[in-house]
C-alpha positions as CSV (number, residue, x, y, z in Angstrom):
1,X,52.6,2.4,45.5
2,X,52.9,5.0,48.4
3,X,49.5,5.4,50.2
4,X,48.7,8.9,51.3
5,X,46.1,9.9,53.8
6,X,44.4,13.3,53.3
7,X,43.4,14.6,56.6
8,X,41.2,17.5,58.0
9,X,43.1,18.9,61.0
10,X,41.2,21.9,62.2
11,X,38.5,21.0,64.9
12,X,38.7,17.3,64.5
13,X,41.0,16.4,67.3
14,X,43.7,15.1,65.0
15,X,47.2,15.1,66.5
16,X,49.8,16.0,63.7
17,X,52.8,18.3,63.4
18,X,51.2,21.6,63.0
19,X,54.1,23.0,61.2
20,X,53.1,20.9,58.2
21,X,49.4,21.8,58.2
22,X,48.3,24.0,55.2
23,X,44.7,25.5,55.1
24,X,43.6,23.2,57.9
25,X,44.6,20.0,56.1
26,X,47.6,17.7,55.9
27,X,48.7,14.9,53.6
28,X,50.5,11.9,55.5
29,X,52.6,9.2,54.0
30,X,51.4,6.0,55.7
31,X,53.6,3.5,53.8
32,X,55.4,0.9,55.9
33,X,58.7,2.7,55.3
34,X,57.4,6.0,56.6
35,X,55.6,4.8,59.7
36,X,56.4,2.8,62.9
37,X,53.9,1.2,65.1
38,X,51.0,1.7,62.8
39,X,47.7,0.9,64.5
40,X,44.2,1.2,63.3
41,X,41.1,0.7,65.5
42,X,37.6,1.8,65.8
43,X,38.7,5.3,67.0
44,X,41.2,6.1,64.2
45,X,44.6,5.6,63.0
46,X,47.8,6.0,65.1
47,X,51.6,5.7,64.2
48,X,55.0,7.4,64.6
49,X,56.6,9.1,61.8
50,X,59.6,11.4,61.1
51,X,59.0,15.0,60.1
52,X,62.2,16.8,59.2
53,X,64.1,14.2,61.1
54,X,62.2,14.5,64.3
55,X,59.9,11.6,65.4
56,X,56.5,12.5,66.1
57,X,53.4,10.6,67.4
58,X,50.3,11.0,64.9
59,X,46.6,10.2,65.8
60,X,43.8,10.8,63.3
61,X,40.2,10.1,64.1
62,X,38.4,8.3,61.2
63,X,36.0,11.4,60.9
64,X,39.0,13.6,60.0
65,X,40.0,11.4,57.0
66,X,39.1,13.1,53.6
67,X,40.7,10.6,51.5
68,X,43.1,8.0,50.7
69,X,45.1,7.9,47.4
70,X,48.3,6.7,45.6
71,X,51.2,9.2,45.3
72,X,52.2,7.7,41.9
73,X,48.9,7.4,40.3
74,X,46.7,9.9,42.2
75,X,44.1,7.3,42.2
76,X,42.2,6.5,45.4
77,X,39.1,7.4,47.3
78,X,37.8,10.6,48.7
79,X,35.4,10.4,51.4
80,X,32.4,12.7,51.5
81,X,32.3,15.4,54.1
82,X,30.7,14.1,57.3
83,X,27.5,15.5,58.4
84,X,28.8,16.4,61.8
85,X,29.7,19.7,63.2
86,X,33.0,19.6,65.0
87,X,33.3,21.5,68.3
88,X,36.7,23.0,68.0
89,X,37.0,24.0,71.7
90,X,36.7,20.3,73.0
91,X,37.4,18.4,69.8
92,X,34.2,16.4,70.2
93,X,31.5,15.8,67.7
94,X,28.0,17.2,68.2
95,X,25.5,15.4,65.9
96,X,23.5,17.7,63.5
97,X,22.2,14.8,61.4
98,X,23.3,11.2,61.4
99,X,24.6,9.5,58.2
100,X,23.1,6.6,56.5
101,X,21.9,4.0,59.1
102,X,20.4,0.5,58.8
103,X,17.0,-0.3,60.2
104,X,15.3,-3.6,60.5
105,X,11.7,-3.2,59.3
106,X,9.0,-5.9,59.8
107,X,6.7,-6.0,56.8
108,X,3.2,-7.4,57.1
109,X,2.3,-9.0,53.8
110,X,-0.9,-11.0,52.8
111,X,-0.3,-14.7,51.7
112,X,-1.1,-13.5,48.1
113,X,1.6,-10.9,48.1
114,X,4.1,-13.2,49.7
115,X,3.6,-15.7,46.9
116,X,4.0,-13.0,44.1
117,X,6.8,-11.1,45.7
118,X,8.7,-12.7,48.6
119,X,10.9,-9.7,48.9
120,X,9.5,-6.4,49.8
121,X,10.8,-3.5,47.7
122,X,11.1,0.2,48.6
123,X,7.8,1.0,46.9
124,X,5.8,-0.7,49.7
125,X,7.5,1.3,52.3
126,X,5.0,4.0,53.6
127,X,7.2,5.8,56.2
128,X,10.8,6.2,57.3
129,X,11.6,9.0,59.7
130,X,14.8,9.6,61.5
131,X,14.8,11.4,64.7
132,X,17.5,14.0,65.5
133,X,17.9,13.2,69.1
134,X,20.0,10.1,69.2
135,X,19.9,9.1,65.6
136,X,17.4,6.3,66.2
137,X,15.1,5.3,63.3
138,X,11.4,5.0,63.7
139,X,9.5,1.9,62.7
140,X,8.9,1.4,59.0
141,X,5.5,-0.1,58.1
142,X,4.3,-1.6,54.8
143,X,1.3,-0.3,53.0
144,X,-0.8,-3.4,53.8
145,X,-1.3,-4.6,57.3
146,X,-3.9,-7.2,56.8
147,X,-2.0,-10.2,57.8
148,X,0.1,-11.2,60.7
149,X,2.8,-12.6,58.4
150,X,5.9,-10.9,59.3
151,X,9.2,-10.9,57.3
152,X,12.1,-9.0,58.3
153,X,13.4,-6.5,55.7
154,X,16.7,-4.5,56.0
155,X,16.3,-0.9,54.8
156,X,18.9,1.8,54.2
157,X,17.8,5.2,55.6
158,X,19.6,8.1,54.5
């Protein structure tokens, strides 16, 4: 199968041949036969590819990837639009709201609750606030704070 990468180009800092960009987007063939020196890291995906016979260096930040799918079947994954605002002038990201984040919550359960329900569920969470400053998550507290028993709970905050 031929893997195709659907990329948002405008304002993302992606380096692709602009002659092939349509409506601010481009579809890139990232198969072994179409690319050279393919490299993926935390910043994005980088490779060399030929466009109309001319070798071009391509770099795509992960946040610019809209989807990955198969040319033959059309099956693949579409990634939801990022909740970030792209600064087109400097090609940097300024945070509007952060995406999902994990937070470690310390629950304080009484010994009776610990025996009945060793795992705390989301119904016992009173508050989860996300700050807009640096995307940090405030402390999450359980409804009952009668005992000093502490069990770590991993909570997904959206």
